C-alpha positions in Angstrom: -0.5 65.5 8.0 0.2 63.4 5.0 -0.3 59.6 5.0 2.5 57.3 3.8 1.2 55.0 1.1 2.7 51.5 0.9 5.1 50.9 -2.0 3.6 48.4 -4.4 5.9 45.6 -5.6 6.0 45.1 -9.3 4.3 42.2 -10.9 6.7 39.4 -11.8 6.3 37.6 -15.1 8.4 34.8 -16.5 9.3 34.6 -20.2 10.1 31.5 -22.1 13.6 31.8 -23.7 12.7 29.5 -26.5 9.8 31.7 -27.6 11.2 35.2 -27.1 14.2 34.3 -29.2 11.9 34.8 -32.2 11.0 38.4 -31.2 12.2 41.3 -33.3 13.3 43.0 -30.1 15.7 40.1 -29.6 16.9 40.0 -33.2 17.6 43.7 -33.1 17.9 44.8 -29.4 17.9 48.4 -28.4 21.4 49.8 -28.0 21.8 52.6 -25.3 22.6 56.0 -26.7 26.2 56.9 -26.3 27.5 53.4 -26.8 31.0 53.5 -28.3 31.0 51.6 -31.7 34.2 51.5 -33.6 35.9 54.2 -31.6 33.0 56.7 -31.2 29.3 57.0 -30.4 27.1 56.3 -33.4 23.6 57.4 -34.4 20.9 54.8 -34.7 20.6 55.5 -38.5 24.3 54.7 -39.2 25.5 51.5 -40.8 27.9 50.9 -38.0 25.0 51.1 -35.4 22.9 48.7 -37.5 25.7 46.2 -37.9 26.5 46.3 -34.2 22.8 45.9 -33.4 22.6 42.8 -35.7 25.6 41.2 -34.0 24.3 41.9 -30.6 21.1 40.2 -31.5 22.9 37.1 -32.6 24.8 37.0 -29.3 21.6 37.5 -27.3 19.9 34.6 -29.1 22.8 32.3 -28.3 22.7 33.4 -24.7 18.9 32.6 -24.6 19.4 29.2 -26.2 21.9 28.2 -23.5 19.2 28.2 -20.9 17.3 25.3 -22.4 20.0 23.9 -24.7 19.4 20.1 -25.3 16.0 19.9 -23.6 14.0 20.5 -26.7 14.1 19.0 -30.2 12.0 20.6 -33.0 11.3 18.8 -36.3 10.1 20.7 -39.4 8.6 19.2 -42.5 8.9 20.4 -46.1 5.4 20.7 -47.6 6.6 19.8 -51.1 9.2 17.1 -50.7 8.3 15.8 -47.2 11.9 16.2 -46.0 12.4 16.5 -42.3 15.1 18.6 -40.5 15.8 18.8 -36.8 16.7 21.9 -34.7 17.4 22.8 -31.1 15.5 26.1 -31.5 11.9 27.0 -32.3 13.0 29.0 -35.4 14.7 27.8 -38.5 18.4 28.7 -39.0 19.7 28.8 -42.6 23.0 27.2 -41.9 21.5 24.4 -39.8 18.8 23.5 -42.4 21.0 23.5 -45.5 23.6 21.3 -43.8 20.9 18.6 -43.4 19.8 18.6 -47.0 21.8 16.2 -49.0 22.3 16.2 -52.8 20.1 13.5 -54.5 20.2 14.9 -58.0 19.4 18.1 -59.9 17.1 20.6 -58.1 17.1 18.6 -54.8 19.1 21.1 -52.8 17.7 24.7 -52.6 20.0 27.6 -53.0 18.6 29.2 -49.8 16.1 28.6 -47.0 12.5 29.3 -47.9 10.6 29.5 -44.7 7.3 29.4 -46.4 8.0 25.8 -47.5 8.7 24.5 -43.9 6.0 23.8 -41.4 6.2 22.5 -37.8 6.1 18.6 -37.6 6.6 17.7 -34.0 8.6 18.7 -30.9 10.2 16.5 -28.3 10.8 17.8 -24.7 13.2 16.2 -22.2 13.9 17.0 -18.5 17.6 15.9 -18.9 19.6 17.9 -21.5 22.0 15.0 -22.0 19.2 12.8 -23.2 18.0 15.5 -25.6 21.5 16.0 -27.1 21.9 12.3 -27.5 18.5 11.9 -29.2 19.3 14.8 -31.5 22.6 13.2 -32.5 21.0 9.8 -33.2 18.2 11.4 -35.2 20.7 13.2 -37.4 22.8 10.0 -37.8 19.7 7.8 -38.7 18.6 10.4 -41.3 22.0 10.6 -42.8 22.5 6.9 -43.0 19.2 6.3 -44.6 19.8 8.9 -47.3 23.3 7.8 -48.1 22.5 4.1 -48.1 18.8 3.7 -48.6 17.3 0.2 -48.2 16.5 -1.6 -51.4 12.8 -1.9 -50.6 12.6 1.9 -50.3 13.9 2.6 -53.8 12.9 -0.6 -55.7 10.4 0.0 -58.4 8.5 -2.9 -60.1 9.1 -3.4 -63.8 5.4 -3.3 -64.6 4.9 0.0 -62.7 7.8 1.7 -64.4 6.5 0.8 -67.9 2.8 1.5 -67.3 3.6 4.8 -65.6 5.7 6.4 -68.2 4.6 4.6 -71.4 0.8 4.0 -71.0 0.1 4.2 -74.7 2.5 1.3 -75.5 1.4 -0.9 -72.6 -0.7 -3.1 -74.8 1.9 -4.0 -77.4 5.0 -6.1 -76.7 8.2 -4.3 -76.0 11.7 -5.7 -75.7 13.5 -6.0 -72.4 16.0 -3.4 -73.4 13.3 -0.8 -73.8 11.7 -1.7 -70.5 15.1 -1.6 -68.7 15.8 1.8 -70.2 12.5 3.2 -69.2 12.9 1.8 -65.7 16.3 3.4 -65.3 14.9 6.7 -66.5 12.1 6.4 -63.9 14.6 5.7 -61.1 16.5 8.8 -61.9 13.5 11.0 -61.5 11.7 9.2 -58.7 14.5 7.8 -56.6 15.4 11.2 -55.2 11.8 11.9 -54.3 11.5 8.5 -52.5 14.7 9.0 -50.5 13.7 12.6 -49.6 10.3 11.5 -48.3 11.3 11.2 -44.6 8.0 12.0 -42.9 7.2 8.4 -41.8 10.7 7.3 -41.2 11.3 10.4 -38.9 8.5 9.3 -36.6 9.9 5.7 -36.6 13.4 7.1 -35.8 12.3 9.2 -32.8 10.3 6.2 -31.4 13.4 3.9 -31.9 15.7 6.5 -30.3 13.5 6.9 -27.2 13.2 3.1 -26.9 17.0 2.8 -27.1 17.4 5.4 -24.4 14.9 3.7 -22.1 16.5 0.3 -22.6 20.2 1.4 -22.2 19.6 4.3 -19.8 21.9 6.6 -21.8 21.2 9.5 -19.4 23.5 8.3 -16.7 27.2 9.1 -16.9 29.5 6.1 -17.1 33.0 5.9 -15.6 35.4 8.1 -17.4 38.4 5.8 -16.7 42.0 6.9 -16.3 43.0 10.3 -17.5 46.5 11.5 -17.8 47.8 14.6 -16.1 47.7 16.5 -19.4 44.2 15.4 -20.1 43.0 16.5 -16.7 44.6 19.9 -17.2 42.9 20.3 -20.6 39.6 19.3 -19.0 40.0 21.9 -16.2 40.9 24.6 -18.7 37.9 23.7 -20.9 35.5 23.8 -17.9 37.0 27.2 -16.8 36.4 28.6 -20.3 32.9 27.2 -20.3 32.1 28.8 -17.0 33.3 32.2 -18.3 31.1 31.9 -21.4 28.1 30.9 -19.2 28.6 33.9 -17.0 28.8 36.3 -19.9 25.6 34.8 -21.4 23.8 35.1 -18.1 24.8 38.7 -17.7 23.6 39.4 -21.3 20.2 37.8 -20.5 19.9 39.7 -17.2 20.5 43.0 -19.0 17.9 42.2 -21.6 15.3 41.4 -18.8 16.1 44.7 -17.2 15.5 46.5 -20.5 12.1 44.9 -20.8 11.0 45.6 -17.2 9.0 48.5 -16.1 8.1 49.9 -12.7 4.8 48.0 -12.8 6.0 44.7 -14.3 9.3 42.9 -13.7 10.2 40.4 -16.4 12.5 37.3 -15.8 13.8 35.1 -18.5 14.0 31.5 -17.4 12.7 28.0 -18.2 9.0 27.7 -17.7 6.3 25.2 -18.3 3.2 25.7 -20.5 0.8 25.8 -17.5 0.5 24.4 -14.0 -1.8 21.6 -15.0 0.8 20.2 -17.4 3.5 20.2 -14.7 1.4 17.8 -12.6 0.9 15.4 -15.5 4.5 15.1 -16.8 6.9 13.5 -14.4 10.6 14.0 -14.2 11.4 10.7 -15.9 8.9 11.1 -18.7 9.3 12.6 -22.2 6.7 14.7 -24.0 6.0 14.9 -27.7 3.8 17.6 -29.2 2.4 16.9 -32.7 1.1 19.3 -35.4 -1.1 16.3 -36.4 -1.4 13.8 -33.7 -2.3 11.0 -36.1 1.3 11.1 -37.5 2.3 9.2 -34.3 0.9 6.1 -35.9 3.8 5.9 -38.3 5.7 4.3 -35.4 5.0 0.7 -34.6 5.1 1.3 -30.8 6.1 3.9 -28.3 7.9 3.5 -24.9 5.7 3.8 -21.8 7.5 7.0 -20.6 6.3 9.0 -23.6 3.4 11.4 -23.3 1.7 12.8 -26.5 0.1 16.2 -26.9 -0.8 18.6 -29.6 0.8 21.8 -30.9 -1.1 25.0 -31.1 -1.9 26.3 -34.6 0.3 29.1 -36.1 0.5 30.5 -39.5 4.3 30.7 -39.8 7.4 28.4 -39.6 8.0 29.1 -35.9 7.2 26.2 -33.6 4.4 27.0 -31.2 3.7 25.7 -27.7 1.2 23.1 -26.5 -2.4 23.5 -27.4 -4.5 24.5 -24.4 -7.2 21.8 -24.1 -9.0 20.2 -21.3 -6.7 17.2 -21.1 -3.1 18.2 -22.0 -2.0 14.6 -22.4 -3.7 12.8 -25.3 -2.0 9.4 -24.8 -0.1 8.4 -21.7 0.6 4.7 -22.3 2.5 2.7 -24.9 0.3 2.0 -27.9 0.5 0.1 -31.2 0.3 1.7 -34.6 -3.0 0.0 -35.5 -4.7 1.7 -32.5 -5.9 5.1 -33.7 -5.4 8.0 -31.3 -8.6 9.4 -30.1 -9.2 13.1 -29.2 -10.0 13.7 -25.5 -13.7 13.6 -24.7 
């Protein structure tokens, strides 16, 4: 007489969509054999199969980004020029980065994206996606305004510095004002672009100002839409219907991908997750979390709102933004503090 063994349920594991979007399996997902591509089934070695696989990877990354769209802002810093760019994804996108780099003179805009020149700077995490999208828009606007119309104190160079920097041998003898003006103009051409491109300190001040503006004005709440005409209401219903269809197709694509990863022993689900359970108890729903590659960069801002919690990013050796560093106390600072007060590491 045979005994019936109980069926073991598969172990369920949750995957973070912001992190798995950087996997090679997502960039080039497996296409089932027999898939009709351009009229007939293709072999994996054909160019049509590779092109279709690359396009499917792009669609899958967009579907994964929709799950947490607007809840995270990732800032990257250029190690040579100290330029700062913002992204809604953990990985750098060529089209997004190059659009944020303005022309300040010769050799100031690269021809392509060099990922070895960009390192993670900080990441901002919101519970409300509307707040995240508003902060992202304001950060881009502040950066653009400062680069197109920089303040005079940012690009002003003293006359003595300009002459002593570029003509040290002639600093002892007297030189006419025309020569000094010429040398100063020559220095401005070379140094002005570098001064404007240095956005490391101003980026920290911008994010602190944006969070303070949101806390003061409560931008997360929806205001009254006012009167809408019949045609406007019809357009709004049509736009919402199309958005719902796109969201359903994206959810179906993500579900198929999770089934592809699952095995009889392990069942994977792709949804928004927190770093760990301890962190979930420390960050409230109305609070904002900022993770720093170097936590001392937070001192570039004069002050921070009381709802901001500071943490530290885990170390990685590539351009992809990592998650929170696993330490005893996940929150390094949980109150508003001034710039002259240095952040201390947890005991």
